[in-house]
KOLSEFI-508743 format. One line per 8 residues: their letters; for each residue x, y, z of N, C-alpha, C. Coordinates in pm, whole numbers. Each point is the difference from the previous one (the first is absolute). Layout:
residues N
A	X/Y/Z/X/Y/Z/X/Y/Z | ...
END
This chain:
residues 159
MKLQIIKI	9171/3201/-12124/-41/38/134/-1/-124/87 | 53/15/118/1/-107/99/-124/12/88 | -58/-114/37/-114/-1/92/44/-55/134 | -53/60/105/16/-52/136/-138/-25/55 | -22/-117/53/-123/-28/71/39/-18/146 | -48/91/82/36/0/142/-125/-36/79 | 11/-106/77/-112/-47/81/42/1/146 | -89/50/85/24/-3/143/-61/-128/55
GKPAHSAY	82/-83/60/-47/-124/61/14/-120/-92 | 49/-108/59/12/-125/-75/-138/-58/-29 | -14/-67/-113/-130/-62/-31/-41/-99/109 | -126/4/38/-50/-87/106/-20/-143/-48 | -26/-17/-130/-25/-133/-55/84/-21/-125 | 54/-119/-14/87/-29/-114/-75/7/-133 | -131/-17/2/-77/5/-124/17/135/-70 | 6/109/76/22/132/-60/135/4/-70
SELVDVYS	102/-50/67/135/1/-58/7/-84/-126 | -68/-112/0/-1/-87/-118/-65/71/-119 | -110/67/24/-67/73/-108/83/118/-47 | 62/72/92/89/110/-38/114/-51/-86 | 52/-117/33/109/-59/-79/-40/-22/-146 | -125/-35/-24/-49/-19/-137/17/130/-79 | -47/111/58/10/130/-69/144/49/-5 | 74/-26/104/141/42/3/78/-65/-115
KRLRPIWK	-21/-129/-20/70/-71/-109/-40/54/-137 | -126/39/-14/-46/56/-127/57/140/-24 | 18/75/107/43/140/-14/151/19/-8 | 77/-87/59/145/22/7/68/12/-137 | -47/-70/-105/61/24/-131/-36/136/-60 | -104/64/54/-49/125/-58/60/121/72 | -1/-3/133/49/112/82/96/-50/105 | 92/88/37/85/-28/115/-83/34/124
IDEIILKA	-23/-100/84/-85/18/116/75/-44/125 | 1/88/100/50/-34/132/-120/-12/92 | -7/-109/71/-106/-17/99/63/12/138 | -58/85/82/52/25/133/-112/-23/99 | 22/-90/94/-98/-24/106/66/44/130 | -58/103/60/52/56/123/-78/-54/120 | 67/-8/111/-64/-46/123/-110/97/40 | -115/-55/35/-111/84/48/39/58/136
QSHQERAG	-20/128/14/29/69/126/-130/25/73 | 9/20/129/-121/25/78/-42/146/-6 | 73/78/-78/-31/142/-8/29/50/-141 | -91/77/-57/15/47/-138/128/80/-22 | 39/82/96/117/87/-19/127/-81/-22 | 19/-106/79/119/-83/-18/-1/-69/-135 | -117/-52/-39/-11/-65/-131/29/101/-110 | -46/124/18/26/105/-99/148/26/-19
RDIYARIG	74/5/109/145/25/-11/70/-113/-73 | -44/-124/23/58/-114/-71/-23/14/-151 | -118/46/-36/-34/18/-141/82/114/-60 | 15/110/74/73/117/-53/137/-41/-52 | 69/-83/73/133/-43/-43/-6/-76/-132 | -106/-74/-22/-14/-80/-123/-38/83/-122 | -64/115/24/-46/81/-113/83/128/-17 | 109/10/75/90/113/-19/-49/130/60
WNAQGQRQ	-80/-7/106/-40/121/71/88/13/123 | 22/122/45/77/17/123/-89/-27/121 | 56/7/119/-73/-33/123/-119/93/23 | 4/117/-57/-111/95/14/-110/-23/-104 | 16/-101/-84/-101/-31/-100/10/87/-124 | 119/52/-28/19/84/-118/66/-82/-111 | -53/14/-119/47/-72/-118/142/44/-35 | 86/-96/-27/136/29/-41/21/-17/-150
DPQHIVVT	-82/-83/-63/14/-27/-143/-134/27/-70 | -9/109/-75/-128/33/-65/-41/-100/-109 | 91/-86/-43/-34/-99/-102/-43/-133/61 | -19/-1/131/-51/-118/69/-147/27/31 | -89/-71/-69/-144/17/14/-49/-90/114 | -84/55/86/-51/-75/115/-152/-9/-10 | -50/-124/2/-143/-28/-3/-33/-74/130 | -95/54/76/-44/-67/122/-142/-50/-20
LDERGRSL	-32/-110/67/-135/-55/-7/-82/48/119 | -121/43/-28/-91/44/105/-141/1/-58 | -97/-50/74/-137/-6/-50/-59/138/-27 | 60/104/57/-48/137/-24/69/65/-120 | 85/-76/-68/76/55/-112/-79/5/-129 | 74/22/-106/-58/13/-134/-23/-138/-60 | -122/-24/-44/-34/-126/-64/34/9/-148 | 74/-97/-49/39/-2/-142/-39/-133/-62
SSPAFARY	-56/5/-118/-22/-124/-75/137/-55/-39 | 3/-123/-41/127/-60/-44/60/76/-118 | -79/35/-105/57/79/-108/49/138/46 | -70/61/95/45/130/51/131/-14/76 | 15/-109/77/126/-21/71/112/-29/-100 | -31/-70/-109/100/-23/-105/46/133/-59 | -94/91/-25/38/133/-51/85/76/102 | -34/-12/128/80/64/105/144/-52/-5
MQDRMMES	15/-132/-10/134/-60/-7/74/46/-127 | -68/1/-113/63/45/-125/44/145/10 | -84/84/59/36/141/17/124/14/86 | 11/-77/107/119/8/86/124/-45/-78 | -15/-100/-84/113/-46/-82/42/108/-98 | -99/67/-60/30/107/-96/70/118/69 | -28/20/127/64/106/78/138/-43/50 | 44/-118/-39/131/-55/36/16/-25/149
AKTLSIII	-109/-44/65/11/-39/140/96/-118/10 | 87/4/100/96/-109/19/-62/-118/74 | -79/33/102/-58/-103/86/-143/38/34 | -87/-100/4/-135/19/48/-21/-99/114 | -27/52/119/-23/-84/117/-148/-1/34 | -53/-119/22/-138/-16/45/8/-52/143 | -64/73/92/10/-32/142/-135/-47/53 | 3/-118/61/-120/-62/56/18/-3/151
GGPYGLNE	-87/71/71/9/7/145/-33/-131/67 | 38/-8/125/-29/-117/81/-126/20/81 | -9/-68/113/-123/6/81/-30/139/54 | 100/86/9/-22/135/53/-4/105/-111 | -2/-45/-124/-7/93/-112/131/74/-21 | -8/110/-71/117/84/-28/-22/136/66 | 109/64/38/-17/130/66/-41/107/-101 | -62/102/53/-54/109/-82/109/70/-79
ELRQGSDL	117/17/59/112/67/-66/39/-75/-128 | 1/-131/8/35/-82/-117/-108/12/-108 | -125/-7/39/-108/16/-97/5/138/-64 | 18/103/80/3/138/-51/116/22/-97 | 113/-64/26/117/18/-85/3/-87/-124 | -96/-90/-11/-6/-92/-115/-38/74/-126 | 47/-52/-112/-40/52/-130/-144/-42/-33 | -39/-116/50/-135/-51/-21/-40/-81/122
VWSLSPAV	-119/28/53/-61/-88/99/-105/-77/-77 | 21/-129/-12/-77/-87/-88/-96/-84/82 | -125/-3/-39/-99/-84/64/-33/-117/-92 | 18/-120/51/-42/-118/-75/-152/-14/6 | -59/56/106/-144/-11/23/-34/89/119 | -124/44/11/-37/73/121/-5/-92/123 | -3/-130/-23/4/-97/112/143/-10/50 | 15/-43/123/133/-24/58/31/-148/-14
FPSDMAWL	118/-31/-53/44/-139/-15/112/-29/99 | 16/-125/39/119/-36/75/123/32/-86 | 109/38/64/118/41/-78/50/-111/-91 | -14/-126/41/44/-110/-86/-82/-6/-129 | -130/23/12/-85/-2/-120/33/120/-90 | 21/117/61/37/119/-77/132/-25/-73 | 94/-63/66/131/-33/-58/-19/-87/-124 | -84/-103/12/-28/-87/-115/-68/78/-111
LVWEQLYR	-96/84/34/-70/79/-102/95/97/-72 | 95/56/72/99/89/-64/80/-78/-104 | 46/-119/37/76/-81/-95/-85/-33/-123 | -126/-38/23/-86/-32/-114/-22/124/-87 | -22/114/61/-23/123/-77/126/38/-79 | 116/-19/58/124/29/-75/13/-93/-120 | -35/-127/19/4/-91/-114/-101/43/-106 | -121/35/43/-104/45/-92/48/125/-75
VSTIMRGT	59/95/73/53/122/-62/103/-35/-106 | 88/-94/31/103/-38/-97/-61/-56/-127 | -111/-75/13/-64/-56/-119/-74/108/-78 | -58/96/71/-66/112/-68/104/79/-79 | 113/26/62/105/80/-65/58/-74/-122 | 3/-132/7/55/-79/-111/-107/-43/-100 | -127/26/34/-108/-34/-92/-30/-149/-9 | 30/-75/105/-32/-144/-2/-141/-22/53
SYHHDGD	-47/-122/-3/-142/-29/19/-45/-24/144 | 84/13/99/-40/-27/140/-113/92/42 | 10/128/-32/-103/98/37/-99/13/-116 | -128/-28/28/-100/-2/-106/-89/123/-5 | -8/75/108/-94/112/10/64/127/-57 | -73/74/-79/49/128/-52/-29/112/98 | 73/109/-14/-20/118/87/-20/122/-84
END
């Protein structure tokens, strides 16, 4: 399964990019990952259309490929422990998903149509984080998930 991490807006500080690079280097031997950073738009609808093209939806927000799993981040979404997210990823792999895209909104968030059409709306926390911090946390969680799936010692807490 291929992973896409789609972020709206360029990182505001290079420190975020440097930390993401640490996890990216650790993950690239494990999964094929495409990172896409889209220009932040001043309106959610325009940003949504840019994302649709990247996840294989048509202009009306309709899915074209049922094997492309879409996960959006939103504080109102479903909270998952790291082991639970690892199980979610394993289940998608068992279902032969071709691609799993994780979408991180920019300063204006994501449009409702995109959230509604997602396979999972994932909450990292009930708190709202800057998109750069959420982006870093997604990379860390993906690395943690990979270690849980492989049974290595990075993740110490049981679920």
